[in-house]
matplotlib code that plots the C-alpha trace (Angstrom):
import matplotlib.pyplot as plt

x = [-4.8, -8.1, -8.5, -11.4, -10.2, -11.9, -12.7, -15.5, -18.1, -20.3, -17.6, -15.6, -14.2, -12.8, -9.5, -6.4, -3.1, 0.1, 0.6, 3.2, 6.7, 8.2, 11.6, 13.8, 12.2, 8.6, 5.5, 2.8, -0.6, -3.7, -6.5, -9.3, -11.4, -11.3, -13.8, -15.1, -14.3, -16.2, -13.0, -12.9, -16.0, -14.7, -14.5, -13.2, -10.1, -8.9, -10.9, -8.0, -5.8, -8.1, -8.0, -6.9, -7.1, -8.4, -8.9, -7.0, -9.0, -7.3, -6.9, -5.5, -3.0, 0.8, 1.5, 5.1, 7.9, 10.9, 14.3, 15.2, 11.9, 12.1, 9.1, 6.4, 5.9, 3.6, 0.2, 0.3, -3.0, -2.4, -3.8, -1.8, -1.5, -1.3, 0.3, 3.2, 5.4, 9.1, 9.4, 12.4, 11.2, 10.1, 6.5, 7.0, 9.3, 6.7, 4.1, 2.3, 3.1, 0.0, 1.2, 4.6, 5.5, 6.5, 3.1, 1.5, 3.5, 3.7, 1.1, 0.5, 0.6, -1.8, -4.7, -7.1, -9.7, -7.4, -6.7, -3.1, -1.1, 2.6, 3.5, 6.6, 9.5, 8.7, 5.1, 6.5, 8.7, 6.0, 2.6, 1.9, -0.3, -0.6, -4.3, -5.4, -7.0, -10.4, -10.6, -12.2, -10.7, -13.9, -13.7, -10.0, -10.9, -12.1, -8.6, -7.8, -11.0, -11.1, -7.5, -8.6, -11.5, -9.2, -6.8, -9.7, -11.1, -7.7, -7.1, -10.5, -9.5, -12.8, -13.2, -15.4, -18.8, -18.7, -21.6, -21.1, -22.9, -22.2, -23.3, -23.6, -24.2, -22.5, -19.8, -17.3, -20.0, -21.3, -17.7, -17.3, -20.5, -19.3, -15.9, -17.2, -19.6, -16.7, -14.5, -17.2, -18.6, -21.8, -24.9, -24.4, -26.6, -26.6, -28.0, -28.4, -30.6, -31.3, -33.8, -32.0, -28.7, -30.5, -31.9, -28.4, -27.0, -29.5, -28.6, -24.9, -25.1, -26.7, -29.0, -30.7, -31.2, -32.5, -33.3, -30.9, -33.9, -35.4, -32.3, -31.6, -29.3, -32.4, -33.7, -30.2, -30.4, -33.9, -32.5, -29.1, -29.9, -30.0, -26.4, -25.0, -22.5, -19.0, -17.7, -19.2, -17.9, -18.6, -18.7, -20.1, -18.6, -21.8, -21.2, -24.5, -23.2, -20.2, -22.5, -24.6, -21.5, -20.5, -23.8, -24.0, -20.8, -20.8, -18.5, -15.1, -16.1, -14.4, -15.4, -13.7, -13.9, -13.5, -14.8, -13.4, -15.6, -15.7, -12.7, -13.0, -15.7, -15.4, -17.2, -17.1, -16.2, -17.1, -14.0, -15.6, -18.8, -17.2, -13.8, -13.4, -14.4, -15.8, -12.6, -13.9, -11.4, -11.7, -9.6, -9.2, -7.8, -6.4, -5.5, -4.1, -0.6, 0.8, 0.2, -3.4, -3.7, -2.4, -4.9, -7.7, -6.7, -6.9, -10.3, -11.6, -10.1, -11.4, -14.9, -14.9, -15.8, -17.8, -18.2, -19.6, -23.1, -22.0, -21.4, -24.5, -23.1, -20.5, -19.6, -17.5, -14.7, -16.8, -19.5, -17.2, -18.9, -22.2, -20.5, -19.2, -22.6, -24.1, -21.5, -21.8, -25.6, -25.4, -28.7, -29.4, -25.8, -23.4, -20.2, -19.7, -17.0, -15.4, -14.0, -11.8, -11.6, -15.2, -15.8, -12.4]
y = [20.4, 19.7, 17.0, 15.8, 16.1, 13.8, 15.2, 12.8, 10.9, 13.9, 16.4, 16.0, 19.3, 20.1, 21.8, 22.9, 21.1, 21.3, 18.6, 16.3, 16.5, 13.1, 11.7, 9.8, 6.4, 7.6, 8.2, 10.9, 9.5, 11.3, 9.7, 8.7, 6.7, 5.7, 3.6, 4.3, 1.3, 0.3, 0.7, 4.4, 5.1, 3.4, 6.6, 4.8, 3.7, 7.1, 10.0, 10.9, 11.4, 13.6, 15.5, 12.9, 12.4, 8.8, 6.5, 3.4, 1.7, 3.6, 3.6, 6.3, 7.5, 8.1, 11.8, 12.1, 9.6, 9.8, 9.8, 6.3, 4.6, 2.6, 0.2, 2.9, 5.9, 8.9, 7.9, 4.4, 3.2, 1.7, 0.6, 0.9, -0.9, 1.6, -1.0, -3.2, -5.7, -5.7, -9.3, -10.1, -10.1, -13.0, -12.6, -12.3, -15.3, -17.3, -16.6, -13.9, -10.6, -8.8, -8.7, -7.3, -4.2, -2.5, -3.2, -1.6, 1.6, 2.2, 4.4, 6.7, 10.5, 11.9, 9.5, 8.5, 11.2, 13.8, 14.8, 13.5, 11.1, 10.4, 6.8, 6.1, 4.1, 0.9, 1.0, 1.6, -1.4, -3.9, -2.2, -0.8, -2.9, -2.1, -2.1, -3.8, -1.3, -3.0, -2.8, 0.5, 2.6, 2.1, -1.7, -1.5, 0.1, -3.3, -4.9, -4.0, -5.2, -8.3, -9.1, -8.9, -11.3, -13.7, -13.9, -14.5, -17.4, -18.9, -18.8, -20.4, -23.1, -23.0, -26.0, -26.5, -27.8, -26.6, -24.7, -21.1, -18.8, -15.0, -13.0, -9.4, -8.5, -5.2, -4.7, -7.2, -9.8, -9.4, -9.7, -12.9, -14.2, -13.4, -15.0, -18.1, -18.6, -18.1, -20.6, -23.3, -23.3, -25.2, -23.6, -20.0, -18.5, -14.8, -12.7, -9.0, -6.5, -4.7, -6.0, -3.9, -5.8, -9.2, -8.5, -7.7, -10.9, -12.9, -11.1, -11.7, -15.4, -16.2, -19.2, -18.5, -15.3, -14.6, -11.3, -11.3, -11.0, -14.2, -16.3, -19.4, -22.4, -24.6, -22.6, -23.0, -26.8, -26.7, -25.2, -26.9, -30.7, -30.8, -29.5, -26.3, -24.3, -25.7, -22.1, -19.1, -15.7, -12.9, -9.6, -7.4, -6.4, -7.1, -9.4, -11.1, -12.0, -13.7, -15.6, -16.7, -17.9, -20.0, -21.8, -22.1, -23.9, -27.6, -30.1, -29.9, -26.4, -23.0, -19.6, -16.6, -13.4, -10.9, -7.6, -5.9, -5.3, -2.2, -1.8, -4.0, -6.3, -9.9, -13.2, -16.0, -19.4, -22.8, -24.8, -28.2, -27.4, -25.6, -27.3, -30.6, -33.4, -31.0, -29.9, -26.4, -23.8, -20.2, -17.8, -14.2, -12.3, -8.8, -7.1, -8.6, -9.2, -8.1, -11.6, -11.3, -8.0, -9.7, -12.6, -10.1, -8.1, -11.3, -12.2, -8.8, -8.6, -12.1, -11.1, -14.2, -11.8, -9.0, -5.9, -3.1, -4.1, -3.4, 0.3, 2.2, 5.8, 7.7, 11.0, 14.1, 15.0, 17.7, 15.1, 12.9, 13.9, 12.7, 9.4, 9.0, 9.6, 7.0, 4.3, 5.0, 4.8, 1.4, 2.1, 1.9, 1.9, -0.9, 0.6, 4.3, 5.6, 9.0, 10.4, 13.4, 14.6, 14.0, 12.1, 12.8]
z = [-9.5, -7.8, -5.1, -3.0, 0.6, 3.0, 6.5, 7.2, 5.2, 5.4, 4.8, 1.5, 0.1, -3.3, -2.7, -4.7, -4.4, -6.4, -9.1, -7.5, -8.8, -9.8, -9.3, -11.8, -11.0, -10.8, -12.9, -13.0, -13.8, -14.9, -12.9, -15.3, -12.9, -9.2, -7.3, -3.8, -1.7, 1.4, 3.4, 2.3, 4.4, 7.6, 9.7, 12.8, 10.8, 9.7, 11.2, 13.5, 10.4, 8.4, 6.1, 3.6, -0.2, -0.4, -3.4, -4.2, -6.9, -9.7, -13.4, -15.7, -18.2, -17.9, -18.5, -17.2, -17.0, -14.7, -16.6, -15.3, -16.2, -19.4, -19.0, -19.5, -21.7, -21.9, -23.1, -21.6, -20.1, -16.6, -13.3, -10.2, -6.8, -3.9, -1.6, -2.7, -0.8, -0.5, -1.8, 0.5, 4.2, 6.3, 5.4, 1.7, 1.6, 3.6, 1.0, 2.9, 1.1, 2.2, 5.8, 4.7, 6.6, 3.3, 1.8, 4.9, 4.5, 0.8, -1.0, -3.9, -3.7, -2.8, -3.6, -6.4, -5.8, -7.4, -11.0, -10.9, -8.7, -8.3, -8.5, -6.3, -7.5, -5.6, -7.0, -10.5, -10.1, -9.0, -8.8, -12.3, -14.7, -18.4, -19.6, -22.8, -25.2, -24.9, -21.1, -20.0, -17.2, -15.2, -15.4, -14.5, -11.2, -10.2, -10.4, -6.8, -5.2, -7.3, -6.4, -2.7, -3.4, -5.3, -2.4, 0.0, -2.0, -2.5, 1.3, 1.8, -0.6, -2.6, -4.8, -7.8, -6.8, -3.2, -1.8, -0.8, 1.6, 1.3, 4.3, 3.2, -0.5, -0.8, -3.4, -1.9, -1.4, -4.9, -6.3, -4.2, -5.9, -9.4, -8.8, -7.1, -10.0, -12.5, -10.6, -10.8, -7.3, -6.5, -5.1, -4.0, -1.3, -0.4, 2.5, 3.1, 4.8, 1.5, -1.0, -3.7, -3.0, -2.8, -6.3, -7.4, -5.9, -7.9, -11.1, -10.5, -9.8, -6.4, -6.7, -3.4, -1.4, 2.0, 3.7, 6.7, 9.2, 7.7, 7.3, 9.5, 9.1, 8.9, 6.0, 4.3, 4.8, 3.2, 0.1, 0.0, 0.0, 3.8, 4.1, 5.5, 3.4, 2.5, 2.5, 4.4, 3.4, 5.8, 4.0, 6.8, 10.1, 12.1, 14.9, 14.3, 10.8, 12.3, 14.7, 11.7, 9.9, 12.9, 12.8, 9.0, 8.1, 7.3, 8.9, 7.1, 5.8, 6.0, 7.3, 5.6, 7.6, 4.8, 6.4, 9.5, 12.5, 14.7, 17.1, 20.1, 18.6, 19.9, 19.4, 21.9, 20.4, 21.7, 20.9, 21.2, 19.4, 16.5, 16.0, 17.8, 15.5, 12.9, 11.1, 10.5, 9.3, 10.3, 8.2, 7.3, 4.3, 3.8, 0.5, -2.6, -3.9, -7.3, -8.6, -7.5, -9.4, -12.6, -12.3, -11.6, -14.7, -16.8, -15.4, -16.2, -19.6, -20.6, -19.2, -17.1, -14.3, -16.0, -13.9, -16.0, -14.7, -11.2, -11.7, -10.6, -10.3, -12.3, -10.6, -11.3, -8.9, -7.4, -6.7, -4.6, -1.4, -2.7, -3.6, -0.1, 1.4, -0.9, -0.1, 3.6, 3.5, 1.7, -0.1, -3.8, -5.0, -5.8, -7.3, -7.4, -9.7, -9.6, -12.9, -12.0, -15.6, -16.4, -19.7, -21.1]

ax = plt.figure().add_subplot(projection="3d")
ax.plot(x, y, z, "-o")
ax.set_aspect("equal")
plt.show()
């Protein structure tokens, strides 16, 4: 089979690899669509492990079933979770499955930018999701990123009517806007360095937008009934964005750090100014649980969070390198989808 092997964001090669053999408790899936995630282009995170076949926002069709698998059959339309928890460790039993060690070590074989993937037994057990007939493979690639966004907003305890500031309007920021709007948030403000993405933020539900160079907390107050934001979601790793968040959250509000920063990045915090007598909560979020995947699937299927309008580019497998360059450049693209089998 053909795979897109990642050596760097500027070097993605189409190579041949054997179709994976499956065991008695496993599935073989034909990859019909796979999204390029912002984390896929974080070179600092994985360059020392290259070459890799990346891709984890995956939907496709079952083409082979292990002899012990009875929940799925050839021809089933599915999406899969690449990371799944053990459900029995200290972290899982404490309600924190996304920091489970099993979740951090499980994966699919080889990755979504391939014609076929092997779904290991533990993923078959708790990380396969049957797709409704009227949900497209392309829309289903949003299950994983929306699950991550769902978990983030749940950890941030977003309540209906609360004002939201999204700093960074790339794909994750735009999904946060769509979800916050669907969940009944109050006024949503978005910032970005790109006019293209600010226009997208307005289309997808932001009530107010600011170019990042022109934003200030005072301007936010001027548009938000003299208040800062109840929830600030940081969807960029820029330290300046974190500093903006710290000065943009209202008393009793929450800052959600949703994007990783470069290794070693640090921000000084004034404990008294930020936390004492202000009740500000600072939280983070990583990944999504199988339950988050199920909720994301329902939101997509019901069209409460429509996503087809977020897809700007549909590429063939041999064009994966072009997709990586577009996502890394953060220019005029929102969601880039790779279809390893073309339009089939």
